C-alpha positions in Angstrom: -3.8 -66.3 -3.6 -5.3 -66.7 -7.1 -4.9 -63.6 -9.2 -7.2 -63.1 -12.2 -6.0 -60.7 -14.8 -8.1 -61.1 -18.0 -5.8 -58.6 -19.8 -2.8 -60.9 -19.4 -2.3 -63.7 -21.8 -1.8 -66.9 -19.9 -1.8 -69.2 -23.0 1.4 -70.5 -24.4 2.6 -70.2 -28.0 1.5 -73.9 -28.5 -2.0 -73.0 -27.2 -2.3 -70.2 -29.7 -1.1 -72.4 -32.6 -3.6 -75.1 -31.5 -6.4 -72.5 -31.4 -5.6 -71.2 -34.9 -5.4 -74.8 -36.2 -8.9 -75.4 -34.8 -10.2 -72.3 -36.6 -8.5 -73.3 -39.8 -10.0 -76.9 -39.5 -13.5 -75.3 -39.1 -13.0 -73.0 -42.1 -11.7 -75.8 -44.3 -15.0 -77.6 -44.1 -16.2 -75.1 -46.7 -13.0 -74.0 -48.5 -14.7 -72.0 -51.2 -16.7 -69.8 -48.9 -14.0 -69.4 -46.4 -11.0 -69.1 -48.7 -10.0 -65.6 -47.5 -10.3 -66.6 -43.8 -8.1 -69.7 -44.5 -5.5 -67.6 -46.2 -5.5 -64.9 -43.4 -5.6 -67.6 -40.7 -2.7 -69.5 -42.2 -0.6 -66.3 -42.4 -1.5 -65.5 -38.8 -0.5 -69.1 -37.7 2.8 -68.8 -39.5 3.5 -65.4 -37.8 2.7 -66.9 -34.4 5.0 -69.9 -35.1 8.0 -67.7 -35.8 7.4 -65.1 -33.1 9.0 -65.5 -29.6 6.6 -66.3 -26.8 7.6 -63.1 -24.9 6.5 -61.0 -27.9 3.3 -63.0 -28.4 2.3 -62.5 -24.8 2.7 -58.7 -25.1 0.9 -58.5 -28.5 -2.0 -60.8 -27.6 -2.3 -59.2 -24.2 -2.9 -55.8 -26.0 -5.3 -57.5 -28.5 -7.3 -58.8 -25.5 -7.4 -55.4 -23.9 -8.4 -53.7 -27.2 -11.1 -56.4 -27.8 -12.8 -55.6 -24.5 -12.7 -51.9 -25.3 -14.0 -52.5 -28.8 -16.7 -54.8 -27.5 -17.8 -52.2 -24.9 -17.9 -49.4 -27.5 -19.8 -51.6 -29.9 -22.4 -52.3 -27.3 -22.6 -48.7 -26.3 -23.2 -47.8 -29.9 -26.4 -49.9 -30.0 -29.1 -47.2 -29.9 -31.8 -49.7 -29.1 -30.3 -50.8 -25.7 -31.8 -48.9 -22.8 -29.0 -49.7 -20.4 -26.4 -48.3 -22.7 -28.5 -45.2 -23.3 -27.8 -44.3 -19.7 -24.1 -45.1 -20.2 -24.0 -42.8 -23.3 -25.5 -40.0 -21.2 -22.9 -40.5 -18.4 -20.1 -40.5 -21.0 -21.2 -37.2 -22.4 -21.0 -35.7 -18.9 -17.3 -36.6 -18.7 
């Protein structure tokens, strides 16, 4: 049986480092404009590199959960979206 759990990090430490390297490579195409992102991304890459995989999975799993929640609340805050107008009304009733 295949179990899909989008809140669980299935990537490895190497996958995370590779992802961050890809982001850094993209930002380095315009070093001046992206300097602050390059610095922050480099620090994040270093932190991922020295953190155990067990801890990374726990932290990034929470980040994924929080991102879904943040994304939902961001969409709900869009006052021009008619669907979320209904959702906002339902939330007020809770």
